[in-house]
BAMINU-239159 format. One record per atom (N, C-alpha, C): x, y, z. Coordinates in steps of 0.02 Angstrom, whole numbers, padded with zeros to 5 digits, always signed. Each point is the difference from the previous one (the first is absolute). Layout:
BAMINU-239159
XYZ/...
***
This chain:
BAMINU-239159
-00768+01724-01323/-00004-00072+00032/-00038-00007+00065/-00032-00069+00010/-00046-00001+00048/+00036-00053+00050/-00018+00007+00074/+00028-00056+00046/-00060-00025+00012/+00002-00065+00037/-00046-00030+00035/+00034-00003+00070/-00045-00002+00055/+00044+00008+00083/-00062-00066+00027/+00023-00031+00038/-00041-00035+00045/+00023+00005+00066/-00035-00030+00045/+00033-00003+00076/-00002-00095+00015/+00054+00015+00029/+00039-00073+00022/-00035-00021+00060/-00005-00066+00019/-00031-00012+00065/+00072+00020+00055/-00029+00004+00077/+00052+00021+00034/+00030-00079+00006/-00021-00057-00016/+00035-00066+00010/+00052-00014-00045/-00016+00028-00067/+00074-00003-00040/+00049+00059+00010/-00028+00050+00026/+00055+00058+00037/+00050-00023+00048/-00034-00059+00032/+00029-00032+00064/+00066-00042-00024/+00007-00011-00060/+00049-00058-00024/+00051+00032-00045/+00041-00058-00027/+00059+00040-00054/-00004-00072-00051/+00048+00012-00040/+00009-00049-00057/+00048-00052+00043/+00007-00061+00003/+00059-00047+00033/+00061+00039-00017/+00050-00007+00068/+00056+00017-00033/+00045-00039-00033/-00020-00059+00008/+00030-00051-00038/+00003+00015-00097/-00084+00004-00001/-00031+00015-00068/+00033+00070-00019/+00020+00047+00022/+00018+00076-00014/+00076+00001-00013/+00038-00056+00039/+00053+00022-00018/+00021-00067-00059/-00017-00041-00016/-00014-00052-00053/-00022+00043-00059/-00047+00044+00004/-00024+00052-00061/+00066+00045-00020/+00038+00023+00060/+00030+00039-00015/+00069-00039-00058/+00015-00056+00032/+00053-00038-00015/-00012-00024-00068/-00074-00010-00039/-00026-00008-00052/+00018+00043-00055/-00009+00067+00031/-00010+00050-00037/+00074+00028-00032/+00054-00008+00055/+00076-00004-00028/+00019-00056-00054/-00035-00043+00015/+00027-00068-00055/-00034+00023-00060/-00049+00022-00015/-00042+00019-00052/+00041+00060-00039/+00034+00033+00050/+00048+00051-00029/+00070-00043-00028/+00002-00069+00000/+00064-00045-00002/+00046+00018+00045/-00001+00008+00065/+00027+00005+00054/+00012-00080+00022/+00073-00014+00014/+00003-00064+00038/-00008+00003+00077/-00057-00042-00007/-00022+00033+00101/-00019-00090+00017/+00032-00016+00058/-00010-00043+00026/-00076-00001+00063/-00041-00025-00021/-00059+00012+00028/+00000-00055+00073/+00004+00027+00059/+00004-00045+00046/-00065+00027+00050/-00059+00019-00021/-00028+00022+00053/-00063-00046-00001/-00030-00049-00024/-00056-00029-00004/+00006-00073+00037/-00059-00006+00034/+00008-00066+00049/-00017-00061-00051/+00029-00013-00045/-00025-00064-00052/+00066-00049+00009/-00016-00052-00006/+00057-00048-00030/+00028+00008-00056/+00048-00015-00026/+00019+00015-00063/-00002-00070-00034/-00021-00056+00026/+00006-00057-00028/-00073-00013-00040/-00020-00038-00031/-00041-00011-00051/-00049-00047+00038/-00069-00001-00010/-00031-00055+00031/+00003-00066-00026/-00001-00049+00057/+00016-00063-00013/-00025-00035-00075/+00026-00030-00037/-00044-00022-00061/-00056-00053+00014/+00013-00033+00052/-00074-00033+00027/-00053+00035+00007/+00016+00058+00041/-00046+00030+00008/-00052+00032-00053/+00062+00031-00038/-00050+00029-00073/-00030-00061-00031/+00018-00076+00003/-00020-00047-00049/-00085-00011+00036/+00011+00016+00069/-00078+00003+00023/-00052+00050-00017/+00032+00057-00011/-00048+00057-00013/-00017-00020-00081/+00052-00034-00036/-00028-00020-00079/-00064-00053+00010/+00016-00054+00041/-00044-00039-00003/-00059+00028+00031/-00003+00050+00048/-00071+00021+00036/-00037+00033-00073/+00043+00038-00044/-00021+00032-00067/-00034-00053-00032/+00039-00056+00002/-00037-00060-00071/-00057-00027+00023/+00007+00001+00070/-00081-00022+00048/-00048+00045-00015/+00006+00062-00006/-00053+00065-00014/-00020+00021+00061/+00049-00007+00031/+00009+00045+00081/-00003+00080-00008/-00036+00024-00043/+00002+00071-00010/-00061+00043+00023/-00040-00027+00050/-00056+00048+00009/+00006+00034+00079/-00045+00032+00007/+00009+00034+00094/+00007-00056+00032/+00043+00016+00070/+00006-00051+00043/-00039+00023+00051/-00016-00045+00062/-00014+00029+00057/+00018+00064+00028/-00024+00043+00038/+00039+00059+00018/+00064-00022+00041/-00008-00048+00065/+00044-00020+00039/+00048-00042-00034/-00002-00020-00061/+00042-00045-00022/-00030-00062-00016/+00048-00023-00055/-00030-00078-00021/+00009-00040+00049/-00051-00040+00007/+00011-00065+00065/+00057-00033-00013/+00024-00020-00072/+00055-00042+00013/+00058+00051+00027/+00025+00051-00028/+00038+00047+00046/+00001+00016+00074/-00059+00008+00015/-00015+00001+00078/+00011-00078+00033/-00004-00044-00017/+00015-00074+00024/+00077-00004-00006/+00031+00024-00053/+00070-00015-00003/+00031+00046+00042/-00016+00078+00005/+00025+00023+00058/-00006-00021+00078/-00059-00019+00008/-00019-00036+00070/+00037-00054+00005/+00017-00060-00049/+00065-00043-00001/+00059+00034+00023/+00035+00045-00043/+00050+00036+00006/+00012+00011+00081/-00053+00028+00044/+00007+00020+00060/+00013-00063+00041/-00053-00041-00014/+00023-00079+00042/+00072-00027-00015/+00029+00017-00055/+00050-00054-00023/+00061+00038+00018/+00007+00082+00000/+00053+00034+00016/-00008+00026+00069/-00050+00016+00023/-00012+00050+00051/-00020-00028+00067/-00030-00064-00023/-00053-00042+00063/-00043+00051+00013/-00028+00023-00041/-00047+00045+00038/-00082-00027-00047/-00062+00000+00028/-00054-00023-00023/-00042+00069-00041/-00014+00004-00045/-00026+00068-00033/-00041-00028-00052/-00074-00032+00023/-00033-00019-00078/-00018+00049-00038/-00024-00028-00075/-00005+00043-00036/-00047+00069+00014/-00040-00005+00033/-00050+00047+00028/+00034+00056+00034/+00059-00018+00016/+00035+00061+00057/+00052+00032-00042/+00001-00012-00073/+00040+00014-00052/-00030+00047-00069/+00042+00055+00005/-00026+00051-00056/+00048-00001-00063/-00017-00018-00050/+00060+00016-00066/-00030+00069-00035/+00066+00056+00006/-00004+00064-00035/+00048+00006-00054/-00005+00065-00029/+00026+00014-00045/+00081+00023+00011/+00053-00042+00028/+00038+00018+00044/-00003+00006+00066/+00073+00011+00031/-00022-00018+00074/-00019+00088+00034/+00007+00060-00046/-00018+00044+00015/-00069+00012+00000/-00031-00035-00046/-00054+00010+00006/-00046-00034+00072/+00035-00043+00038/-00019-00040+00040/-00008+00066+00059/+00073+00020-00004/+00005+00040+00060/-00064+00069-00012/+00012+00032-00050/-00060+00054-00009/-00069-00040+00015/-00039-00050-00009/-00045-00031+00014/+00000-00006+00076/+00046-00009+00029/-00005-00017+00071/-00020+00058+00040/+00046+00051-00026/-00013+00066+00038/-00052+00038-00023/-00028-00015-00070/-00064+00035-00016/-00058-00031+00056/-00006-00051+00017/-00032-00046+00023/-00010+00023+00095/+00055+00005+00021/+00025+00018+00075/+00006+00078+00015/+00023+00041-00036/+00027+00080+00018/-00079+00045-00014/-00002+00027+00068/-00029+00076-00005/+00021+00052+00015/-00020+00050-00026/+00043+00070+00025/+00022+00023+00072/+00057+00006+00002/+00050-00012+00076/+00030-00055+00031/-00026-00058-00038/+00027-00065+00022/+00091+00016-00038/+00024-00049+00047/+00080+00014-00014/+00028-00080-00002/+00057+00004-00050/+00033-00054-00010/+00067+00012+00006/+00032-00034+00025/+00077+00000+00024/+00030-00032-00037/+00065+00039-00031/+00028-00021-00047/+00094+00011+00018/+00029-00051+00017/+00062+00004+00005/+00042+00022-00061/+00048+00063+00002/+00032+00027-00064/+00076-00017+00026/+00041-00028-00040/-00021+00006-00102/-00063-00053-00005/-00042+00021-00059/-00061-00034-00004/-00016-00015-00087/-00033-00038-00010/-00014+00008-00079/-00046+00044-00014/+00009+00042-00062/-00024+00079+00014/-00082+00003-00015/-00022-00056-00029/-00069-00002-00015/-00045-00019+00070/+00030-00016+00066/-00034-00017+00048/-00036+00065+00033/+00045+00057+00013/-00032+00070+00034/-00053+00022-00060/+00012+00001-00064/-00051+00045-00046/-00063-00055-00009/+00017-00082+00022/-00068-00041-00013/-00049+00018+00047/+00053+00016+00060/-00062+00021+00080/-00020+00054-00029/+00038+00055-00012/-00018+00074-00014/-00071-00003-00045/+00007-00034-00050/-00057+00009-00049/-00062-00044+00021/+00006-00021+00062/-00056-00051+00030/-00032+00037+00059/+00027+00067+00001/-00021+00037+00048/+00042-00006+00067/+00049-00048+00013/+00036-00008+00062/+00053+00037+00003/+00042+00010+00067/+00053+00020+00011/+00052-00033+00005/+00055+00003-00040/+00062-00034+00024/+00031+00017+00044/+00033-00023+00053/+00032+00021+00073/+00082-00044-00043/+00037+00048-00007/+00074-00027-00035/+00036+00000+00063/+00027-00063-00005/+00062-00005+00070/+00058-00027-00025/+00035+00058+00010/+00083-00020-00032/+00021-00044+00046/+00050-00050-00043/+00026-00054+00033/+00069+00014-00036/+00051-00035+00028/+00068+00024-00018/+00051-00067-00018/+00066+00014-00010/+00047-00059-00014/+00012-00020+00074/-00001+00039+00057/+00001-00027+00058/-00023-00065+00024/-00073-00020-00036/-00039-00041+00023/-00017-00032-00056/+00047+00002-00052/+00008-00021-00074/-00061+00007-00043/-00035+00060+00002/-00068+00027-00018/-00040-00059+00021/-00024-00004+00053/-00061-00041+00026/-00022+00026+00066/-00047-00001-00001/-00058+00044+00048/+00021-00052+00061/-00011+00048+00063/+00014-00025+00081/-00071+00005+00019/+00002-00067+00060/-00051+00029+00035/-00017+00071+00039/+00049+00023+00015/-00006+00070+00036/-00024+00058-00054/+00025-00005-00055/-00014+00048-00052/-00086-00013-00023/-00011-00053+00000/-00082-00013-00022/-00050+00026+00049/+00027-00032+00075/-00050+00022+00049/-00016+00077-00002/+00056+00028-00006/+00008+00071-00002/-00048+00047-00061/-00009-00053-00067/-00031+00023-00054/-00081-00032+00015/-00011-00019+00027/-00075-00030-00015/-00032+00039+00065/-00047+00042-00030/-00065+00038+00030/-00063-00045-00012/-00041+00019+00039/-00080-00026-00004/-00031+00013-00064/+00039+00051-00063/-00025+00001-00062/+00044-00053-00050/+00038-00047+00049/+00042-00044-00062/-00051-00074-00010/+00009+00005-00056/-00035-00053-00048/+00027-00050-00018/+00068+00013-00033/+00027-00051-00032/+00105+00018+00030/+00028-00075+00004/+00073+00011-00014/+00016-00029-00063/+00040+00028-00039/+00021-00028-00058/+00086-00026-00012/+00011-00072+00008/+00050-00022-00010/+00018-00040-00053/+00073+00028-00025/+00013-00055-00062/+00079-00037+00006/-00004-00043-00004/+00063-00058+00011/+00003-00058-00044/+00047-00012-00031/+00042+00059-00025/-00005+00060-00013/+00018+00052+00019/-00003+00069-00008/+00023+00035-00060/-00057+00044-00029/+00041+00037-00060/-00007+00088+00024/+00042+00033+00004/+00069-00010-00029/+00060-00037+00031/-00012-00012+00079/+00067-00003+00024/+00021-00068-00008/-00031-00056-00013/+00010-00076+00002/-00003-00020+00072/-00034+00036+00031/+00007-00021+00087/-00056-00070-00002/+00015-00043+00053/-00036-00065+00012/+00001-00004+00074/-00060-00011+00027/-00023+00008+00056/+00024-00076+00029/+00023-00004+00058/+00006-00048+00039/-00060-00026+00053/+00010-00069+00003/-00068-00017+00056/+00002+00024+00047/+00084+00041+00027/-00033+00023+00082/-00008+00067-00015/+00011+00028-00054/-00035+00075-00014/-00062-00002-00026/-00019-00058-00032/-00073+00019-00010/-00043-00036+00067/+00032-00034+00039/-00042-00008+00071/+00008+00045+00049/+00039+00058+00002/-00006+00059+00025/-00043+00049-00021/-00018+00008-00071/-00045+00047-00014/-00088-00044+00006/-00004-00056+00006/-00046-00042+00003/-00027+00021+00075/+00055+00004+00041/-00022+00008+00070/-00030+00083-00003/+00012+00031-00049/-00015+00073+00022/-00078-00006-00025/+00007-00023-00064/-00085-00015-00024/-00058-00035+00040/+00038-00035+00029/-00053-00030+00043/-00032+00055+00050/+00026+00037+00017/-00024+00052+00050/-00053+00066-00049/+00012-00023-00048/-00047+00056-00046/-00041-00044-00072/-00043-00035+00032/-00055-00054-00024/-00021+00035-00065/-00002+00058-00009/-00030+00052-00043/+00037-00022-00069/+00065+00001+00007/+00033+00017-00053/+00026-00072-00043/-00023+00012-00076/+00011-00041-00038/+00068-00008-00030/+00023-00050-00028/+00065-00013-00022/-00005-00013-00075/+00036+00026-00052/-00001-00014-00056/+00076-00025-00012/+00026-00066-00014/+00063-00030-00004/+00013-00011-00061/+00033+00048-00038/+00015-00014-00059/+00068-00039-00028/-00033-00062-00021/+00066-00053-00009/+00015-00007-00065/-00005+00038-00060/-00008+00016-00063/+00091-00030-00015/+00048+00025+00039/+00065-00038-00003/+00027-00071+00043/-00064-00018+00018/+00006-00064+00034/+00065-00066-00019/+00005+00006-00063/+00041-00051-00011/+00073+00015-00042/+00014+00089+00033/+00076+00011-00018/+00025+00026+00064/+00033-00045+00018/+00037+00017+00055/+00068-00037+00015/+00032+00038+00032/+00099-00022+00005/+00013-00008+00055/-00035-00012+00057/+00008-00022+00065/+00020-00066-00001/+00016-00021+00063/+00020-00080-00012/-00062-00038+00013/-00059+00017+00024/-00050-00030-00014/-00053+00045-00014/-00053-00041-00021/-00064+00018-00034/-00022+00056+00063/-00023+00063-00026/-00045+00050+00042/-00040-00034+00039/-00023+00026+00047/-00045-00014+00059/-00072+00019-00014/-00043-00043-00004/-00071+00023-00010/-00025+00045+00048/-00039+00050+00005/-00030+00035+00047/-00052-00046+00029/-00035-00022-00010/-00054-00046+00018/+00031-00072+00033/+00054-00019-00010/+00044-00028+00029/+00015-00003+00069/+00015+00069+00004/+00021+00028+00062/-00072+00006+00042/-00029+00050-00030/-00067+00011+00028/-00060-00010-00029/-00014-00081+00014/-00069-00024-00055/-00058+00030+00032/-00003+00043+00062/-00065+00012+00055/-00015+00081-00066/+00050+00024-00038/-00028+00069-00031/-00019-00023-00070/-00011-00067-00008/-00025-00017-00067/-00066+00033-00033/-00033+00006+00056/-00089+00042-00026/+00008+00063+00002/+00072+00028-00003/-00008+00067-00009/+00060+00023-00053/+00029-00040-00030/+00051-00017-00043/-00021-00022-00086/+00030+00053-00033/-00007-00012-00063/+00052-00021-00037/+00010-00051-00038/+00076-00017-00035/-00024+00036-00060/+00049+00027-00031/+00009+00022-00077/+00060-00034-00019/-00015-00030-00058/+00045-00034-00048/-00011+00017-00074/+00028-00045-00046/-00004-00006-00061/+00059-00035-00040/-00015-00002-00066/+00042-00044-00047/+00071+00066-00027/-00018+00047+00013/+00050+00047-00054/+00080-00007+00028/+00012-00010+00061/+00066-00006+00015/+00027-00075-00019/-00049-00031+00039/+00030-00081+00014/+00007-00020-00077/-00054-00006-00039/+00007-00039-00062/+00023+00067-00062/+00020+00050+00000/+00008+00060-00055/-00069+00012-00045/-00038+00009+00046/-00068+00011-00046/-00014+00070+00022/+00042+00053+00004/-00035+00060+00007/-00046+00026-00062/-00013-00021-00050/-00050+00024-00049/-00051-00031+00015/-00014-00056+00017/-00059-00052+00004/-00043+00035+00061/+00005+00030+00040/-00034+00050+00061/-00050-00048+00031/+00033-00040+00026/-00046-00056+00045/+00044-00013+00078/-00036+00047+00042/+00004-00007+00064/-00051-00028+00055/+00000-00009+00051/-00050-00031+00048/+00016+00018+00079/-00065+00010+00030/+00004+00020+00071/-00035-00079+00038/+00029-00006+00053/-00038-00059+00040/+00007+00030+00071/-00061-00013+00027/-00030+00050+00074/-00053-00021+00023/-00037+00016+00050/-00061-00008+00031/-00054+00000-00054/-00047-00052+00015/-00046+00013-00066/-00045+00069+00006/-00014+00031+00038/-00035+00058-00006/+00030+00053-00022/+00069+00007+00013/+00053+00043-00044/-00008-00014-00090/+00006-00068-00008/+00006-00015-00057/-00059+00011-00041/-00056-00024+00024/-00058+00015-00027/-00012+00074-00025/+00017+00050+00056/-00004+00079-00010/+00044+00023-00064/+00061-00048+00002/+00037+00016-00063/-00022-00023-00041/-00026-00045-00025/-00043-00025-00060/-00046+00051-00033/-00038+00026+00056/-00058+00041-00041/+00042+00069-00009/+00060+00021+00034/+00035+00061-00024/+00003-00012-00082/+00034-00072-00010/+00036-00007-00059/-00051-00010-00041/-00059-00027+00012/-00051+00007-00047/-00032+00061-00036/+00018+00050+00044/-00018+00062-00038/+00049+00027-00038/+00065-00017+00025/+00063+00049-00034/+00021-00057-00068/-00007-00053+00003/+00039-00040-00062/-00020-00056-00002/-00068-00036+00031/-00001-00065-00016/+00058-00050+00020/-00007-00056-00027/+00044-00063+00010/+00060+00015-00043/+00055-00041+00022/+00071+00031-00049/+00001-00042-00040/+00042+00014-00055/+00002-00045-00068/+00014-00073+00008/-00041-00039-00038/-00005-00077+00007/+00049-00020-00028/+00045+00021-00048/+00050-00034-00007/+00068+00009+00033/+00016+00050+00029/+00047+00003+00057/-00021-00044+00057/-00067+00006+00010/-00009-00041+00076/+00017-00079-00009/-00015-00027-00061/-00001-00059-00029/+00092-00020-00006/+00026+00047-00001/+00075-00007-00013/+00029-00011+00069/-00023+00046+00045/+00028+00007+00069/-00013-00062+00034/-00067-00045-00014/-00031-00044+00037/+00057-00041-00014/+00025+00002-00065/+00046-00073-00030/+00068+00009+00042/+00023+00063+00015/+00060+00000+00027/-00004-00022+00059/-00052+00037+00054/-00027-00028+00060/+00004-00082-00003/-00025-00032-00025/+00007-00066-00007/+00040-00047-00007/+00041+00030-00040/+00062-00038-00042/+00048-00036+00054/+00020-00049-00011/+00058-00052+00057/+00059+00043-00021/+00014+00030-00077/+00059+00022+00006/-00010+00073+00017/+00054+00028+00051/-00002+00054+00012/+00074+00040+00009/+00043-00040-00042/+00068+00013-00013/+00012+00073-00011/-00058+00030-00046/+00015+00066-00028/-00002+00052+00078/-00045-00023+00041/+00018+00048+00073/+00063-00001+00033/+00014-00062+00002/+00072-00010+00044/+00058+00025-00031/-00001-00006-00074/+00059+00024-00033/-00006+00081-00013/-00043+00031-00010/+00001+00067-00003/+00012+00034+00068/-00024-00036+00050/+00033+00018+00066/+00059-00003+00011/+00034-00041-00027/+00085-00010+00009/+00038+00069-00047/-00044-00001-00052/+00031+00038-00042/-00008+00087+00035/-00057+00018+00004/-00010+00063+00052/+00054+00011+00061/-00001-00071+00026/+00054+00007+00068/+00063+00016-00019/+00026-00035-00050/+00078+00027-00035/-00014+00066-00018/-00057+00019-00040/+00014+00082-00026/+00008+00040+00066/-00051-00027+00069/+00009+00062+00048/+00044-00004+00045/+00051-00060-00012/+00070+00008+00038/+00046+00056-00050/-00002-00012-00064/+00049+00023-00039/-00014+00082+00005/-00086+00027+00000/+00002+00058+00002/+00015+00034+00074/+00007-00040+00047/+00013+00019+00066/+00064+00019+00011/+00051-00061-00030/+00058+00023-00003/+00020+00064-00039/-00017+00001-00051/+00018+00061-00061/-00019+00052+00024/-00076+00013+00037/-00003+00088+00011/+00028+00004+00076/+00014-00040+00043/+00017+00017+00075/+00074+00008-00017/+00036-00014-00067/+00079+00018-00023/-00001+00066-00022/-00057+00045-00019/+00011+00064-00035/-00017+00035+00066/+00054+00065-00004/+00000+00044+00070/-00070+00044-00004/-00024+00000+00052/-00060+00043+00008/-00074-00050-00001/+00001-00043-00021/-00042-00055+00002/-00003-00052+00052/-00050-00018+00031/+00004-00059+00048/-00067-00024-00022/-00013-00091+00001/-00048-00044-00013/+00002-00052+00054/-00065-00001+00031/-00005-00053+00049/-00032-00055-00032/+00058-00049-00011/-00023-00068-00046/-00071-00010-00006/-00039-00004-00043/-00072-00013-00002/+00001-00088+00004/-00062-00013+00043/-00001-00080+00029/-00072-00038-00057/-00011+00043-00023/-00069-00015-00053/-00020+00059-00058/-00029-00017-00030/-00038+00034-00054/+00063+00012-00038/-00010+00035-00060/+00056+00021-00054/+00014+00074-00004/+00005+00030+00059/+00022+00070-00008/+00064+00004+00053/+00011+00068-00025/+00059+00023+00047/-00005+00052+00022/-00001+00024+00065/-00018+00067+00024/+00060+00018+00034/+00023+00064-00028/+00066+00016+00000/+00006+00071+00028/+00031+00005+00053/+00021+00059+00041/+00034+00050-00025/-00010+00067-00020/+00044+00045-00045/+00003+00065+00034/+00000-00016+00072/-00003+00066+00033/+00073+00017+00011/+00042-00027-00028/+00062+00019+00006/+00031+00042-00062/-00043+00014-00054/+00002+00031-00036/-00036+00072-00012/-00035+00022+00052/-00048+00046+00007/+00074+00065+00000/-00020+00042-00022/+00056+00073+00005/+00037-00024-00048/+00012-00047-00035/+00052+00004-00056/-00019+00029-00054/+00035+00013-00058/-00015+00046-00045/+00018-00024-00084/-00050-00004-00042/+00012-00023-00061/+00046+00040-00063/+00025-00024-00047/+00034+00036-00032/-00023+00061-00020/-00071+00006-00020/-00042+00048-00014/-00013+00058+00047/+00040+00006+00053/-00018+00030+00066/-00059-00002+00039/-00045-00041-00006/-00062-00010+00030/+00029-00048+00065/-00032+00014+00050/+00011-00031+00062/-00042-00063+00007/+00009-00059+00035/-00042-00054+00024/-00023+00024+00069/-00060+00006-00004/-00033+00019+00065/-00039-00054+00022/-00040-00050-00042/-00027-00054+00026/+00005-00063-00041/-00043-00060+00018/+00020-00067-00028/-00044+00012-00074/-00043+00039-00001/-00028+00008-00096/+00079+00043-00030/+00018+00045+00026/+00062+00030-00038/+00052-00063-00029/+00006-00051+00051/+00049-00055-00009/-00020-00029-00052/-00066-00013+00002/-00051-00056-00057/-00007+00050-00069/+00004+00063-00006/+00002+00028-00051/+00084+00019-00025/+00035+00006+00053/+00076-00012-00041/+00021-00081-00022/-00025-00040+00022/+00013-00080-00018/-00016-00009-00066/-00068+00038-00021/-00026-00005-00057/+00022+00049-00074/+00021+00065+00040/+00031+00045-00056/+00075-00005-00013/+00032-00051+00053/+00080+00005+00002/-00006-00068-00046/-00022-00050+00029/+00022-00056-00023/-00065-00050-00050/-00051+00026+00016/-00076-00035-00034/-00014-00065+00051/+00007-00003+00076/-00008-00040+00028/-00075+00024+00048/-00049-00031-00007/-00082+00021+00019/-00029-00034+00062/+00009+00035+00049/-00016-00014+00059/-00047+00025+00033/-00033-00002+00051/-00059+00027+00027/+00021+00037+00072/-00012+00063+00027/+00029+00025+00054/-00036-00036+00072/+00029+00023+00054/-00027-00051+00044/-00045+00051+00029/-00017+00059-00011/-00044+00046+00014/-00074-00043-00007/+00002-00012-00070/-00065-00032-00011/-00020-00062+00038/+00053-00034+00043/-00015-00075+00054/-00024+00034+00063/+00011+00076+00002/-00008+00031+00076/+00067-00010+00031/+00056+00003-00023/+00050-00015+00055/+00078+00025-00048/+00016+00064+00014/+00064+00027-00035/+00046+00010+00036/+00058+00005-00025/+00027+00003-00070/+00030-00067-00004/-00049-00051-00064/+00019-00058-00034/-00025+00014-00047/+00020-00056-00043/-00031-00014-00076/+00009-00060-00015/-00051-00033-00029/-00010-00063-00019/-00009-00015-00073/+00046-00068+00010/-00001-00025-00072/-00015-00069-00003/-00023-00032-00049/-00029-00065-00014/+00073-00027-00012/+00006-00075+00015/+00039-00044-00007/-00033-00070-00045/-00046+00036-00022/-00050-00067-00062/+00029+00043-00053/+00072-00023-00020/+00025+00015-00059/+00067-00050-00002/+00030-00014-00053/+00042-00034-00017/+00057+00016+00031/+00062-00044+00016/+00064+00008+00037/+00050+00055-00054/-00028-00007-00070/+00046+00048-00031/-00034+00074+00010/-00057-00004+00003/-00032+00077+00012/+00021+00032+00075/-00004-00035+00039/+00009+00009+00070/+00075+00021+00019/+00042-00050-00036/+00067+00022+00003/+00013+00078-00034/-00019-00009-00056/-00011+00078-00038/-00024+00058+00034/-00041-00003+00029/-00038+00034+00044/+00034+00019+00063/+00045-00038+00033/+00042+00008+00062/+00062+00041-00031/+00012-00010-00058/+00074+00034-00028/-00036+00073-00018/-00056+00014-00017/-00033+00064-00027/-00002+00022+00062/-00040-00020+00051/-00015+00044+00057/+00076+00022+00041/+00050-00041-00004/+00055+00022+00027/+00045+00075-00031/-00021-00034-00069/+00037+00058-00038/-00053+00074+00001/-00057+00005+00018/-00026+00061+00012/+00000+00023+00055/+00017-00058+00046/-00002+00043+00079/+00081+00024+00009/+00052-00026-00035/+00066+00019-00005/+00003+00072-00023/-00039+00011-00040/-00019+00073-00041/-00011+00042+00027/-00027-00022+00072/-00018+00076+00038/+00043+00021+00047/+00002+00048+00016/+00043+00026+00035/-00022+00040+00064/+00058-00009+00046/-00008+00026+00087/-00014+00077-00020/-00059+00037+00032/-00010+00074-00003/+00044+00021+00034/+00026+00058-00006/+00046+00039+00040/-00029+00017+00050/+00037+00025+00050/-00049+00004+00071/-00037+00070-00021/+00018+00046-00014/-00048+00083-00027/-00053-00028-00057/-00001-00048-00017/-00056-00019-00039/-00047-00023+00040/+00027-00055+00039/-00056-00033+00064/-00022+00064+00025/+00040+00039+00023/-00033+00064+00062/-00073+00037-00046/+00021+00015-00077/-00030+00037-00045/-00080-00045+00011/
***
């Protein structure tokens, strides 16, 4: 038998498969074996795309809009995004300052590819979306991980930010509402961070607002550029249709920012993928300009109800605690109280990865370990699932944890 070998690039060896994808794959493998698994790993709405948006896609097909699109996106969609920023955010971004990509992830990738050189640093508060550090690394940058904790509601403080910035710092990445924590920055918190950034004019800001419309606070979250409009010329806004309109599979995201940065990102995209798909862009344009936005408000109310239920249910389980999320659709559950307990098969729970393994093995609940998000011991579950599924999941988690035993003192010493 002959084998072939080839050398992989240093670039690909610096990154790994998305933690969410890996967890979903493991769950899918068990389902293929006829295991009963509740998959709570993906950041994906459980709702279907609204019918009116689907009809807009069908109409675009009927019009023959099936050709290549401009690299930066269709004029129609870029105008619709521009109008969205004026209407919803009171921000003026002309179409020339907007780029449309194959999902918000490509926007982030393009921005870092266009701006990072070897040795450049990117400040990332942890817990973070797991793709952030890998996208930094694959583009020759150095992720600077800055842990935050429940004492600050998983939000970066000005003191911590100041200590993290060095002469090599190129970007700060902020995500609000946040994945996985559900954290939402207040105006005062953003103003304090802006004061630090003003002392470091070379540092760019990537403001990830993909969960912009999924919030559970008394009032809508404050926009960074309302608090600090002077940061506009070094801020990239990243957004998309995936979460707001339940369009994850349509793969349409966008960035809005300084013209020079957008132009550079278009160059990167022109060599990576060219323009996004024509039908998806037509559908998203229709969604953004539609007068009826009831799907957005109704789905937000459903997510808020689910977040409240999951917070109550999981906080009632001994060994778990959960800071109620203020937005997005995840629960980031502290499981430190389970470390040191023992499974019925005699294996000790030594990490949040062990907790996640046990939930899947014992009760078929698929979650993602907190280590994947840069802060342990936690696990993340998605609340983008039906009330019935979430209630079932809470019961299964309680049973799984109830089956764990407290280790004997001599076992702990060993």
